[in-house]
N, C-alpha and C positions, 0 to 999 in steps of 0.2 A: 334558262335552267337546264343543265345537262345531266346533273346527278342530284341525289338527295344524300348528302354525307353528314351534314349537321345544319341546324337552323341558323347558325351564324352566317351561313352562306346565302341565305334567302332574304329577299326584301319583304316588306309588309305586303306589297301588292302580290308577290308570288305566293305567299302564304294564303292570302285572301282568295286568290284564284283557285287554289287547291281545295279550300274549304267550300267554296261555292260549287265547284264541280262535284265534290263529295256529297253535298246536299242533293244535287241533281241526280246523281247515280243512285243514291239511297231512295229517293222518291220513285225513280223508274223501277228499281228492284222491288219495292213494296207494291207497286201497281202492275207487276208482271210485264213490264216493258223491257224487251231484250235490248242489250246494248253491246253487241259483239264488235267493240271498237278495236280489239287487238286480235282479230281473227288471223290465225296462222302464225302468231308470234309465240316465242318460247322464252320463258324466264327460268334461269338457273338459280336455285335457292341453296346457298351454302350455309350449313349449320355447324359451327364449332361450339355453340352453346345450345342446349336443348330448349324446346319451347312447345307450348300448347297453342296459344292464341296466334302467334306469329306464323307458324306453319299452316294451320288450318285457314286463317284469314287470307293469306297470300295465295294458297293453292285454290281455294274456292273463288277468290277474286279473279284469278286468271281464267278459270273455267267460265265464270259468268261473263267475262269480257271476250270470250271466244278463243282464248289462247290456251297454252299448255305450260304447266309448271313442273320442273324436275327437282326432286329432293336430292341434294348432294351433301352427304355427311362428311364432315372434316376428316373422319377416320378412314373414309373410303377414297378420298381424293389424294392425288400426289402432293397437294399442298400440305397435307398432314404427314407426309414422308420426307419433307425437306425440299420440295420443289419451290423455287423462289416465287413469290406472289406475282412478280413481273411476268414470269413465263405463263403462269396459270391465267392471268388476265388476257394475255395475247391469244392463247389457245381458245379459251371460252368465248372470246369475242368473235371467233370464226364460226361458232356453232349456234350461239344464242343471240337474242335481241335485247336482253337485259340480265343483270346479275343482282340478286338480293343476298346480302350476307349478314349473318348474326354471329358476332365473334367478340374477342376480348379487346384487342388493340385498335384504336382509331387509325393508327398508321397503316394497318393492313387494308382498311377500307379506302383510305386515300391513295394507296399504291395501286389498288385494283383500278380505280378511276383514272389514275395518271397513265398507266401502261395499257389499259384496255381501250377499245374503241366503241364501246356500247355503254348505255346508262348503268350506273351502279347505285343501289339503294341500301342505305345503312338501316338494317332492321334491329340493331342494337350493338353498341360497343360499351366498354367501361366508361367512355367519355360522354356519349350522346345516345338519345333514344328519340329521334325526330318523328318516327312513324307514330309512336304512342302519344306524343305531345300534340301532333296534328289531330289525332282522334279526341284528345282531351279538349282542345280548343273548339273543335266541332261540336262536342257535347255541351260545353258551356254555352256556346252561342245558340244551340238548339233550345235549351231550357230557359236561358236568360234573355235571349233576343239580341244580344250584342256582346262585345268583348271590351271595347274602349270604355274606360272609366270605371270598370269593375275592379274590385280588389281580390287578387288571388294569393293564397298563402300555401306554402309547402312546409310541412313539419317532418323532419327526419334527417336522413343521411345526405351529404352533399355528393350524391351519385349522379349517374347519367340522367335520371329523371329530373333532379333538381337543376342540373346544368341546362337541360333543354327547356324546362318550364320557365326558368328565368329569362332566357333568350326569347322564347316564343311569346311569353306574356308581355314583356316590355316592348317588343317589336309591334305587338298588336294594340298597344295603348293602354294596357292594364297597369294598375298599381300592383307591385309584386313584393311580398314579404316572405322571408324564409327563416326558419328556426332550426339550428343544428348545433350540437355540442362542439367545443373547441377540439380541433383535430379531425373534424369531419366536415370541413367547409367545402363548398363547390370549387371547381377548377379555377386556377388563377386567370386563365384566358377569359372565363365567363365573368369573373369579378371585375376584370379590366373593362369588359364590355358594359357591365351594369353600372360602373362608376360614373358613366355619362348621364345616367338617369336619376333625377331627384326623387322619383317615385319608387325607388328600390330600397328595401330595408333588409339587413341581415342581423339576426340576434340569436342569443342562446336561450331566450325565454319564449316558449311556445305561445303563451297567452298574449304576449306583446305582438307576435306575428299574426295571430288569429283575430285580434281585436278588429271588429268592423268588417271582417272578410265576407265576401260574397261566395267565394269558392275556397274550400279547404281540401288539400290534397296530401296524401302520404304514400309511402312505399315501404316494403320490407326493410328491416334494419340490416339484415345480412343478405347481400346479393350473391348470385351464383359465383363460385370461386373464392368466397370469403368464409366458408364454413368453419375454418379453424379459428376465426375471430368471433364466433357466435357469442360466447360467454362474455368476452370483453365488451362487445357491442351492446349486449343486453344491459350491462351496467352503465355504459356511457349514455344510453338512450332512455334510462329510467326517467319518467316524467314527461316523455314525448309521445305518449299514447293519445290519439284523438278519441276522447270520450265525451260524455254529456257535459261534464264540467268545463272542458276546453271549448266545446261548441257554444256554451252559454255566453261567451264574449264575442262570438261572431255575429253577423247579422241574423235576424230571426229567420229569414228565408234562405240562409246559406245552404249550399249543396256540398256534399262530400264526394270526392272521387278517389279511386284507388286503381292502379294499373293491373293489379292482380299478379300472382296469387296473394291472398291476404292471410295474415296470421292473426286471427281474432284473439284479443287479449294481450297482444304485443303492441304493434303500431296503431291498431284501431280496435275499439271495443266491439263486442258482438252486437250490442244495442245500436251503436252508431252505424255499423255496417248494414244492419237490417233496415234501419230507418231510411237509408240512402240507397237501397238496392236498385231502385229504378234508375237512378243516375249512374251507378257503378256498372250495371250490366248493359245499359245503353252505350256507355263509354266503351265497354268491351266489344259490342257489336260495331261501333263506329270505327274500330280498327279496320274492318273489312271495307267500309265505304271510303274512308280517308285514303287507304292504301290503293284502292282502285283508282282514285283520282290521281295519285302519284304515278301509278303505272301508265295511265292514259297520257298524262302530261309528258312523261319521259319517253314512252315507247311508241306512241301512235305515229 
């Protein structure tokens, strides 16, 4: 494993190793055990999309690992003024030990990895959100004790979260069901991958996807860069809110996750959000621990 570009690139064993290391680093962090495994290492963090959790968790993670993180705004880099990604990759590879990027096009992340000589971490593109889904899998395993054999359901847009959850869930032996309206399906590449798994279901009926689920997950209906589509999306996703009625068809002990920020009253009701806050905010914390495991795996 040289990079983390998308979960399609990882094996079940590689994902398991990251989750196990994340658990270990979380335990050590909670017990005050220092783990300066990246002492003297520098991570460049390129942000072409703004973020709360991504910036704070990576920056704190590098500090706890004994390294240093540099915030690099897309507006301040030459990449934002027309410098080819290929050249940026070559230059940054001579200064840094790793690059984390949060951007729009998956192609940009792939090019950084192709032309650079240091590890590249995809902290979000329009296609994939591998760091978030590793944290999600870590959280499910933490509360449920396993992943294999559980049913995971995602209700909402066929966005980067749905793409990565389908891949991550199926690779880890979970049953995966997704519900999305026509026109908002996951990427063709992901559907081609999922077609080989009999334990995958895609439907336009949220209740069908949520039936018997152990884990129910959602995300905002309108992602960053889609603001002009907001009204159209609200109409398309009417009936896709995770509320008490929908949760009544899931397993009695089902947990709800949300990658945040959450729009209460849209994709999730305020009641369901508060009932599941211990899972959702542990999930948010686990971004720190799962990403530290990725950093150590790639940069140590």
